[in-house]
C-alpha positions as semicolon CSV with decimal commas, in nm:
position;residue;x (nm);y (nm);z (nm)
1;X;-3,458;1,184;0,128
2;X;-3,430;1,265;-0,232
3;X;-3,206;1,248;-0,453
4;X;-3,285;1,419;-0,823
5;X;-3,045;1,439;-1,126
6;X;-3,097;1,576;-1,449
7;X;-2,865;1,636;-1,759
8;X;-2,766;1,922;-1,896
9;X;-2,648;2,004;-2,236
10;X;-2,409;2,263;-2,323
11;X;-2,516;2,471;-2,657
12;X;-2,243;2,686;-2,680
13;X;-1,919;2,544;-2,541
14;X;-1,776;2,218;-2,650
15;X;-1,844;2,048;-2,358
16;X;-1,924;1,726;-2,195
17;X;-2,258;1,712;-1,983
18;X;-2,248;1,756;-1,626
19;X;-2,416;1,606;-1,355
20;X;-2,667;1,851;-1,176
21;X;-2,724;1,646;-0,848
22;X;-3,047;1,841;-0,630
23;X;-2,993;1,662;-0,228
24;X;-3,295;1,727;-0,082
25;X;-3,356;1,657;0,299
26;X;-3,644;1,716;0,460
27;X;-3,622;1,952;0,800
28;X;-3,853;2,279;0,932
29;X;-3,627;2,436;0,702
30;X;-3,678;2,216;0,406
31;X;-3,342;2,314;0,324
32;X;-3,188;2,227;-0,036
33;X;-2,801;2,169;-0,118
34;X;-2,707;2,171;-0,544
35;X;-2,410;1,989;-0,658
36;X;-2,258;2,027;-0,996
37;X;-2,081;1,687;-1,041
38;X;-1,842;1,593;-1,326
39;X;-1,776;1,202;-1,383
40;X;-1,462;1,052;-1,505
41;X;-1,348;0,713;-1,592
42;X;-1,029;0,738;-1,426
43;X;-0,892;0,908;-1,097
44;X;-0,602;0,991;-1,202
45;X;-0,473;1,383;-1,085
46;X;-0,476;1,511;-1,516
47;X;-0,833;1,314;-1,506
48;X;-0,935;1,510;-1,182
49;X;-0,786;1,878;-1,285
50;X;-0,952;1,855;-1,612
51;X;-1,281;1,783;-1,411
52;X;-1,198;2,038;-1,137
53;X;-1,157;2,329;-1,419
54;X;-1,537;2,202;-1,674
55;X;-1,674;2,246;-1,234
56;X;-1,497;2,626;-1,236
57;X;-1,585;2,694;-1,575
58;X;-2,007;2,607;-1,564
59;X;-1,986;2,763;-1,163
60;X;-1,832;3,081;-1,331
61;X;-2,081;3,095;-1,640
62;X;-2,419;2,992;-1,417
63;X;-2,264;3,257;-1,150
64;X;-2,443;2,990;-0,872
65;X;-2,420;2,957;-0,537
66;X;-2,377;2,552;-0,636
67;X;-2,122;2,256;-0,532
68;X;-1,859;2,088;-0,681
69;X;-1,821;1,720;-0,679
70;X;-1,653;1,457;-0,914
71;X;-1,790;1,179;-0,935
72;X;-1,543;0,881;-1,095
73;X;-1,502;0,502;-1,045
74;X;-1,255;0,461;-0,737
75;X;-1,074;0,794;-0,545
76;X;-0,701;0,678;-0,480
77;X;-0,493;0,829;-0,249
78;X;-0,390;1,125;-0,432
79;X;-0,656;1,224;-0,647
80;X;-0,845;1,239;-0,348
81;X;-0,586;1,458;-0,180
82;X;-0,542;1,730;-0,480
83;X;-0,993;1,705;-0,487
84;X;-0,945;1,849;-0,126
85;X;-0,649;2,088;-0,189
86;X;-0,906;2,240;-0,490
87;X;-1,149;2,219;-0,252
88;X;-1,408;2,000;-0,450
89;X;-1,590;1,734;-0,323
90;X;-1,585;1,355;-0,461
91;X;-1,749;1,042;-0,407
92;X;-1,721;0,698;-0,586
93;X;-1,938;0,400;-0,660
94;X;-1,703;0,197;-0,447
95;X;-1,855;0,336;-0,129
96;X;-1,611;0,617;-0,047
97;X;-1,681;0,992;-0,067
98;X;-1,564;1,367;0,109
99;X;-1,828;1,546;0,084
100;X;-1,814;1,921;0,242
101;X;-2,082;2,180;0,164
102;X;-2,230;2,380;0,361
103;X;-2,421;2,220;0,659
104;X;-2,300;1,908;0,529
105;X;-2,026;1,660;0,566
106;X;-1,960;1,315;0,474
107;X;-1,657;1,100;0,447
108;X;-1,648;0,735;0,398
109;X;-1,327;0,542;0,339
110;X;-1,167;0,190;0,356
111;X;-1,433;0,040;0,132
112;X;-1,194;-0,157;-0,189
113;X;-1,202;-0,091;-0,531
114;X;-1,455;-0,241;-0,736
115;X;-1,343;-0,172;-1,090
116;X;-1,053;-0,313;-1,123
117;X;-0,905;-0,312;-1,457
118;X;-0,685;-0,580;-1,525
119;X;-0,308;-0,568;-1,667
120;X;-0,097;-0,290;-1,585
121;X;-0,223;0,046;-1,740
122;X;0,052;0,245;-1,959
123;X;0,213;0,499;-1,722
124;X;0,393;0,828;-1,859
125;X;0,590;0,840;-1,555
126;X;0,772;0,521;-1,522
127;X;1,186;0,551;-1,455
128;X;1,286;0,618;-1,773
129;X;1,011;0,778;-1,951
130;X;1,014;1,042;-1,646
131;X;1,309;1,205;-1,778
132;X;1,104;1,416;-2,064
133;X;0,849;1,526;-1,787
134;X;1,183;1,629;-1,547
135;X;1,271;1,797;-1,764
136;X;0,989;2,007;-1,821
137;X;0,883;2,098;-1,498
138;X;1,280;2,176;-1,443
139;X;1,259;2,440;-1,694
140;X;0,880;2,544;-1,663
141;X;0,933;2,877;-1,738
142;X;0,969;2,765;-2,138
143;X;0,860;2,584;-2,456
144;X;1,145;2,391;-2,572
145;X;1,201;2,155;-2,924
146;X;1,142;1,795;-2,875
147;X;1,545;1,769;-3,057
148;X;1,690;1,950;-2,741
149;X;1,462;1,716;-2,480
150;X;1,612;1,422;-2,609
151;X;1,954;1,590;-2,585
152;X;1,943;1,671;-2,245
153;X;1,743;1,398;-2,129
154;X;2,008;1,169;-2,375
155;X;1,669;0,985;-2,534
156;X;1,649;0,898;-2,887
157;X;1,391;1,181;-3,081
158;X;1,145;0,857;-3,154
159;X;1,113;0,797;-2,797
160;X;1,070;1,176;-2,661
161;X;0,870;1,184;-2,939
162;X;0,638;0,861;-2,814
163;X;0,650;1,031;-2,478
164;X;0,532;1,393;-2,603
165;X;0,196;1,258;-2,702
166;X;0,147;1,006;-2,476
167;X;0,135;1,361;-2,235
168;X;-0,046;1,548;-2,502
169;X;-0,345;1,245;-2,456
170;X;-0,347;1,365;-2,036
171;X;-0,346;1,714;-2,132
172;X;-0,009;1,807;-1,923
173;X;0,123;2,001;-2,182
174;X;0,111;2,265;-2,435
175;X;0,247;2,306;-2,802
176;X;0,389;2,639;-2,908
177;X;0,402;2,597;-3,334
178;X;0,687;2,280;-3,293
179;X;0,767;2,400;-2,936
180;X;0,644;2,213;-2,590
181;X;0,599;2,328;-2,291
182;X;0,433;2,208;-1,942
183;X;0,059;2,323;-1,891
184;X;0,081;2,310;-1,535
185;X;0,352;2,248;-1,323
186;X;0,136;2,200;-0,978
187;X;-0,101;1,896;-1,180
188;X;0,189;1,771;-1,375
189;X;0,430;1,724;-1,035
190;X;0,115;1,580;-0,852
191;X;0,020;1,255;-1,155
192;X;0,398;1,180;-1,111
193;X;0,369;1,182;-0,730
194;X;0,075;0,965;-0,756
195;X;0,244;0,696;-1,022
196;X;0,593;0,708;-0,831
197;X;0,752;0,411;-0,705
198;X;1,044;0,495;-0,478
199;X;1,055;0,106;-0,412
200;X;1,177;0,069;-0,812
201;X;1,533;0,166;-0,648
202;X;1,785;-0,038;-0,514
203;X;1,835;0,048;-0,149
204;X;2,114;-0,051;0,090
205;X;2,034;0,018;0,457
206;X;2,321;0,099;0,731
207;X;2,454;0,325;0,990
208;X;2,768;0,416;1,017
209;X;2,925;0,618;1,330
210;X;2,817;0,955;1,389
211;X;2,650;1,150;1,654
212;X;2,422;1,307;1,418
213;X;2,212;1,377;1,061
214;X;2,428;1,641;0,963
215;X;2,753;1,472;1,110
216;X;2,673;1,215;0,851
217;X;2,546;1,430;0,618
218;X;2,888;1,574;0,583
219;X;3,104;1,239;0,671
220;X;2,965;1,086;0,363
221;X;2,950;1,318;0,156
222;X;3,303;1,445;0,236
223;X;3,453;1,071;0,118
224;X;3,248;1,050;-0,219
225;X;3,429;1,369;-0,300
226;X;3,734;1,247;-0,212
227;X;3,684;0,917;-0,439
228;X;3,549;1,091;-0,735
229;X;3,212;0,932;-0,659
230;X;2,879;1,138;-0,843
231;X;2,623;1,121;-0,565
232;X;2,356;1,398;-0,465
233;X;2,181;1,364;-0,132
234;X;1,754;1,401;-0,069
235;X;1,527;1,245;0,208
236;X;1,534;1,450;0,513
237;X;1,916;1,500;0,496
238;X;1,848;1,733;0,203
239;X;1,521;1,893;0,261
240;X;1,737;2,015;0,527
241;X;2,031;2,115;0,294
242;X;1,745;2,328;0,130
243;X;1,509;2,458;0,397
244;X;1,683;2,343;0,742
245;X;1,343;2,157;0,825
246;X;1,358;1,978;1,132
247;X;1,652;1,800;1,303
248;X;1,746;1,458;1,156
249;X;1,898;1,116;1,161
250;X;1,802;0,900;0,860
251;X;2,060;1,036;0,568
252;X;2,009;0,933;0,201
253;X;2,222;0,979;-0,092
254;X;2,182;0,841;-0,476
255;X;2,519;0,700;-0,648
256;X;2,588;0,694;-0,944
257;X;2,654;0,276;-0,933
258;X;2,678;0,039;-0,654
259;X;2,914;0,126;-0,425
260;X;3,212;-0,082;-0,392
261;X;3,354;-0,255;-0,062
262;X;3,620;0,028;-0,021
263;X;3,405;0,286;-0,026
264;X;3,191;0,120;0,195
265;X;3,470;0,052;0,466
266;X;3,587;0,393;0,352
267;X;3,300;0,529;0,571
268;X;3,263;0,271;0,799
269;X;2,919;0,176;0,676
270;X;2,757;-0,167;0,802
271;X;2,443;-0,290;0,644
272;X;2,196;-0,389;0,882
273;X;1,809;-0,397;0,880
274;X;1,703;-0,179;1,147
275;X;1,844;0,118;1,347
276;X;2,020;0,254;1,005
277;X;2,095;0,603;0,971
278;X;2,218;0,585;0,585
279;X;2,070;0,508;0,261
280;X;2,276;0,463;-0,047
281;X;2,031;0,417;-0,295
282;X;2,149;0,315;-0,652
283;X;1,872;0,468;-0,886
284;X;1,692;0,269;-1,147
285;X;1,727;0,534;-1,416
286;X;1,939;0,797;-1,422
287;X;1,743;1,071;-1,467
288;X;1,720;1,123;-1,070
289;X;2,006;1,280;-1,158
290;X;1,897;1,538;-1,398
291;X;1,914;1,902;-1,252
292;X;2,149;1,873;-0,916
293;X;2,200;2,144;-0,700
294;X;2,517;2,162;-0,455
295;X;2,369;2,310;-0,127
296;X;2,586;2,377;0,150
297;X;2,884;2,259;-0,048
298;X;2,717;1,941;-0,080
299;X;2,546;1,793;-0,437
300;X;2,149;1,750;-0,375
301;X;1,838;1,606;-0,584
302;X;1,671;1,877;-0,794
303;X;1,367;2,028;-0,549
304;X;1,106;1,808;-0,806
305;X;1,283;1,472;-0,717
306;X;1,345;1,571;-0,329
307;X;0,931;1,638;-0,307
308;X;0,846;1,308;-0,513
309;X;1,116;1,049;-0,281
310;X;1,005;1,292;0,068
311;X;0,648;1,173;-0,022
312;X;0,694;0,807;-0,188
313;X;0,937;0,651;0,001
314;X;1,091;0,808;0,372
315;X;1,026;0,728;0,730
316;X;1,009;0,993;1,001
317;X;0,859;1,325;0,925
318;X;0,922;1,303;0,560
319;X;0,559;1,405;0,406
320;X;0,557;1,751;0,651
321;X;0,913;1,829;0,519
322;X;0,777;1,736;0,158
323;X;0,537;1,988;0,197
324;X;0,776;2,252;0,321
325;X;0,939;2,193;0,016
326;X;0,712;2,282;-0,245
327;X;0,537;2,573;-0,088
328;X;0,915;2,737;-0,050
329;X;1,100;2,564;-0,327
330;X;0,841;2,489;-0,558
331;X;0,521;2,725;-0,571
332;X;0,486;2,767;-0,903
333;X;0,236;3,005;-0,857
334;X;0,458;3,299;-0,752
335;X;0,656;3,242;-0,980
């Protein structure tokens, strides 16, 4: 087996050099495969989207039958899914790979990250910071002034300016005069999913008397309405409200503030460590409530928040429900 590498220097386009990997193995036909590879320092979704875009431009320019390949120090779960959803093979320097090219299929996983960086990296999708991305995604079809974003998200203009600068560094937004908009909603959403931590919220788990998930959903939301509690359904219950995706048992609700003993007594709530059918969630940041919609008479989080919660924090068939929500409600390609 022979691995050949050579650098290609672009002459007219201002792009970093790619690697051309010639992979040759000897058999009766002496077959040969060539990979066009782009190396990135990080494996977050914005970096991978940039790499895939550069590879696509090269492949289109050369009009070749070569195979695209992304190389990073360590590939995370979300990054791997993103590459595979774009039909791009990848490998990392920690020993993991997913290469599907012609007659070659290589899949290696489970190798630990050999390139962990000390310290906590800056997260533009932290609970408070993510209000800006949330606004841009909810209003993805328009350019907005930073002043408007600050007013809508209840953030200071200086804070919004700081977050916008970081989003621009990650190539997640477009600028037009003094207005900004999300560059690629799909990329921003997946970048957010990679960083989203459902565990940052306070989750009170327990049970209420009920024969079904739908009964729990109606019963509990009605109690919130009667007591003027600000709430929003999420999880499998909200997925059913939006798409009628499958039956469910567990209901989840965001509450603006921690529930009082009187409220818990009103809904006959018993806190338990297992077997729960109701989660009451006090959010880390109030931004989760932005863009709430009333569906079938019940206040529900925006599909963007619902997708994040289903993908990163709920059991049962949550990931399948998340994909259903994304396909039906967040398919920006059809907008």
